[in-house]
C-alpha positions, -999 to 999 in steps of 0.1 A, spaced: -461 25 -405 -430 44 -417 -397 40 -398 -397 77 -387 -430 72 -369 -418 39 -354 -387 57 -340 -408 85 -327 -431 61 -308 -401 43 -294 -389 77 -280 -423 83 -264 -425 48 -248 -389 51 -235 -398 84 -217 -427 69 -198 -413 34 -193 -377 39 -183 -354 11 -194 -377 -4 -220 -365 0 -256 -377 -9 -291 -354 -21 -319 -346 7 -342 -362 4 -376 -340 7 -406 -341 33 -433 -350 63 -412 -354 96 -432 -339 119 -406 -352 151 -422 -387 137 -420 -381 126 -385 -373 161 -374 -404 174 -392 -425 148 -373 -410 159 -340 -420 195 -347 -455 186 -360 -463 163 -331 -450 189 -305 -426 164 -289 -392 180 -295 -384 183 -257 -394 147 -251 -373 134 -281 -343 154 -270 -345 136 -236 -350 101 -250 -334 97 -284 -299 89 -271 -313 61 -250 -333 46 -279 -306 44 -305 -278 19 -303 -257 42 -325 -256 80 -323 -280 99 -344 -264 120 -372 -248 151 -357 -268 174 -379 -300 159 -366 -289 162 -330 -279 198 -336 -312 206 -353 -333 191 -324 -312 209 -298 -317 242 -316 -355 236 -317 -354 226 -280 -336 258 -271 -360 279 -291 -389 262 -274 -374 269 -240 -371 306 -248 -406 306 -262 -420 288 -231 -405 313 -207 -420 341 -228 -454 325 -227 -452 318 -190 -443 354 -182 -471 367 -205 -496 342 -191 -489 356 -156 -495 391 -168 -528 382 -186 -541 362 -156 -533 390 -132 -553 415 -154 -583 392 -157 -582 385 -119 -580 423 -112 -612 427 -133 -630 400 -113 -629 374 -141 -622 337 -133 -597 322 -157 -581 289 -162 -551 283 -185 -557 253 -208 -526 235 -220 -496 257 -225 -470 264 -198 -494 259 -169 -501 223 -180 -463 217 -185 -457 229 -149 -485 207 -137 -472 175 -154 -434 180 -156 -427 208 -131 -412 230 -159 -429 252 -185 -404 242 -212 -410 204 -212 -438 206 -237 -442 226 -269 -466 255 -270 -470 283 -296 -497 304 -279 -518 308 -248 -552 291 -243 -572 307 -216 -607 295 -205 -632 320 -191 -669 317 -181 -692 325 -210 -709 353 -192 -676 370 -187 -665 369 -223 -673 405 -232 -654 418 -202 -624 394 -210 -623 408 -245 -620 443 -231 -592 432 -207 -572 417 -236 -577 449 -255 -562 469 -227 -532 446 -228 -525 453 -264 -544 424 -280 -568 426 -309 -587 403 -332 -595 427 -361 -632 424 -353 -657 447 -337 -669 428 -306 -692 456 -293 -721 447 -316 -740 415 -323 -708 397 -335 -698 387 -300 -732 370 -293 -732 354 -327 -696 341 -323 -703 328 -288 -733 308 -301 -714 293 -330 -679 289 -319 -659 281 -287 -629 304 -290 -616 336 -304 -580 344 -313 -564 376 -302 -529 387 -314 -506 411 -295 -498 443 -314 -461 433 -318 -472 401 -335 -451 379 -311 -479 363 -291 -515 351 -295 -541 344 -269 -569 319 -277 -598 331 -255 -621 301 -249 -655 299 -233 -658 262 -241 -634 233 -249 -652 221 -280 -679 235 -303 -715 234 -291 -725 205 -313 -701 182 -293 -725 184 -264 -698 186 -238 -703 212 -211 -672 216 -190 -690 236 -164 -710 205 -155 -678 196 -135 -681 228 -115 -646 238 -125 -647 274 -113 -649 263 -77 -622 237 -81 -592 257 -93 -559 251 -75 -525 268 -78 -493 253 -92 -462 273 -86 -430 276 -107 -405 299 -92 -423 332 -85 -451 323 -109 -484 308 -99 -509 293 -123 -545 283 -116 -551 247 -128 -578 221 -125 -574 190 -104 -559 161 -122 -592 143 -127 -609 173 -145 -576 180 -164 -575 145 -177 -611 147 -190 -605 180 -207 -574 167 -224 -592 136 -237 -621 157 -251 -597 182 -267 -576 154 -282 -607 137 -297 -619 169 -312 -587 169 -334 -588 131 -338 -556 129 -317 -535 139 -348 -506 151 -326 -488 127 -304 -479 156 -280 -516 154 -268 -512 117 -262 -481 124 -242 -499 150 -221 -523 122 -210 -495 98 -204 -475 124 -185 -504 132 -163 -510 95 -155 -473 91 -146 -469 124 -128 -464 128 -91 -501 137 -87 -519 113 -110 -556 114 -114 -580 91 -96 -592 73 -127 -624 61 -110 -633 96 -102 -625 107 -138 -647 79 -151 -675 92 -128 -671 127 -141 -670 114 -177 -703 95 -172 -719 126 -158 -708 146 -189 -715 119 -214 -679 114 -226 -669 80 -211 -659 66 -244 -638 97 -252 -620 93 -218 -613 56 -223 -601 62 -258 -575 88 -245 -564 63 -219 -560 35 -244 -539 57 -267 -517 68 -238 -510 31 -230 -506 19 -266 -486 48 -280 -468 63 -251 -465 34 -226 -486 47 -198 -498 21 -172 -535 15 -167 -552 -3 -138 -572 -34 -143 -605 -15 -137 -598 6 -168 -589 -25 -189 -622 -41 -179 -640 -10 -192 -620 -10 -224 -626 -47 -231 -664 -42 -225 -666 -16 -253 -653 -28 -287 -661 5 -303 -631 21 -285 -606 -1 -303 -622 9 -337 -617 46 -328 -581 39 -317 -574 22 -350 -587 53 -369 -564 75 -348 -534 52 -356 -542 55 -393 -542 93 -391 -508 93 -372 -493 70 -398 -501 96 -425 -489 127 -406 -482 154 -410 -518 158 -420 -546 179 -404 -579 160 -401 -598 191 -389 -607 198 -425 -619 162 -432 -657 159 -431 -653 123 -421 -643 135 -386 -681 140 -379 -685 102 -382 -656 98 -357 -674 122 -333 -707 103 -337 -691 69 -330 -673 83 -300 -707 90 -283 -716 67 -254 -749 55 -268 -774 57 -297 -794 85 -280 -763 106 -276 -755 100 -312 -789 112 -323 -786 143 -301 -751 150 -316 -766 147 -352 -793 172 -342 -769 197 -327 -745 193 -357 -773 201 -382 -785 231 -361 -752 247 -350 -740 273 -374 -703 275 -382 -687 310 -380 -687 314 -418 -724 307 -420 -734 334 -396 -735 370 -409 -752 392 -384 -754 421 -409 -771 402 -437 -805 396 -422 -824 415 -395 -828 397 -361 -864 387 -369 -852 366 -398 -822 351 -381 -839 317 -377 -835 313 -415 -798 307 -410 -806 275 -391 -829 263 -419 -801 266 -444 -776 247 -422 -787 211 -431 -787 220 -468 -752 235 -466 -739 205 -447 -753 181 -473 -739 200 -502 -705 205 -487 -699 173 -468 -724 147 -480 -702 130 -506 -670 127 -484 -691 113 -455 -707 87 -478 -673 77 -491 -661 72 -455 -691 51 -447 -684 29 -477 -648 21 -467 -641 -15 -460 -637 -21 -423 -605 -39 -413 -595 -59 -382 -588 -40 -350 -562 -59 -329 -557 -29 -306 -566 -45 -273 -549 -79 -278 -516 -76 -258 -507 -54 -228 
C-alpha cells in the first residue's frame, strides 16, 4: 500500500481512537495525499486529525490546501442543509413521506454538525408509489432531469433503476431522488424494515431532519457501501462514526434486521471494515459472527485491494457482480441474485418507444445475451485470478 494511503488510514484511526497513533510512512507524495482526501470524502476528518498523526508539521502548502477545501465544504454543507429543509418541507406539504439518505442529515446524526462530512448533492428516499408526485414537487422547486416523466418513462425507469438525478435550474445543486437504496437485482427491500413508520427527527439549530433509527441507518449504510465495493473511505467512516456516536446502534437488533432482509454478510463486512480501517470498536458477539464466516474476510481483502488502487471507480468493473454474488448469505440467495441480474434491465437497455407494450417482454429475453457479450470475458478473467491469503481477522 502506498504511503499516502497509509497516512490517510492513520488519520482515520486517530479520529475514532483518540491517543492511538501510527508511525508515519516515508516518501509521502503530498499532492496525491490531497487528491486521496478529496476522492475519499474525508477532508473534514483529515483536517481534524493530521496534526496529531504527524511528528513534524505537514508542508504549509498542504495544510493551506486542506483548509481551503474544508472551508469550501463547510459552505457547501450549509447550502445543502438549507436546501434540504426547503425540499423536505415541500414534499411534506404534498403528503409525501421522505427520508434524507447520507448528506447533511447523516452528518448531523453522527457528528452533530452538517459540515463534518463531505457531500456534493442531496439524496432523498421516497416511497415508490409516491415517485410521480415527488417528481412534480421537484419540478415546482425548479429542478429538472431533461426527461419527460409523464409517459411510460417513469414506470420503465422505476422498474430498472433505483434513483433519478434532478438538477436545479441554476446548476448549483442536484437532488438524487431514490425509491430504493440499490438496484432491484440486489434483492434488498428497505421497506421490509418498516422505515416509514420509524422516522425520527434530528435538530441542528432551527433545522429539523427526519432520520432513521441508528440500527436501520447502519444497515442502509452497509448495503450502500457494498454496492460501490466500499471504494470511498468516507463511507467506512460513516459506519465507524455511527458506532462511536452518542447514540450508537444496538448491533444485535441490526443483525436481526439484516437477517430478515437477507444482508447479514453485508452488515458484518461493513462492521469489519469500520474496525480494521477506521478503528471502530466491536463487541465480542460481532467478532464471533465474523470468525464463523470466512467469506467476509475474502470480501474485505477485495475492498482493501480496491482502496490501495484509488482513485479508481469499480462501478464500471463487471467483476463487481462476483463481489455481489459472494456477499449473499447463502447459495440460494446467490442463485436468486443471478436470476434477478439476468432479468433486470439496465436503463440503457430499456427504450419504451422502440417496441409496443405487447412486445416489451422481448427486452428481457435479450438481457442475458447482452450481459454475456458485454461482461462475460471480464468476469471469467476475475474468476481465473489466483486467490491469495486473507489475514484480515488475525489481530484485533
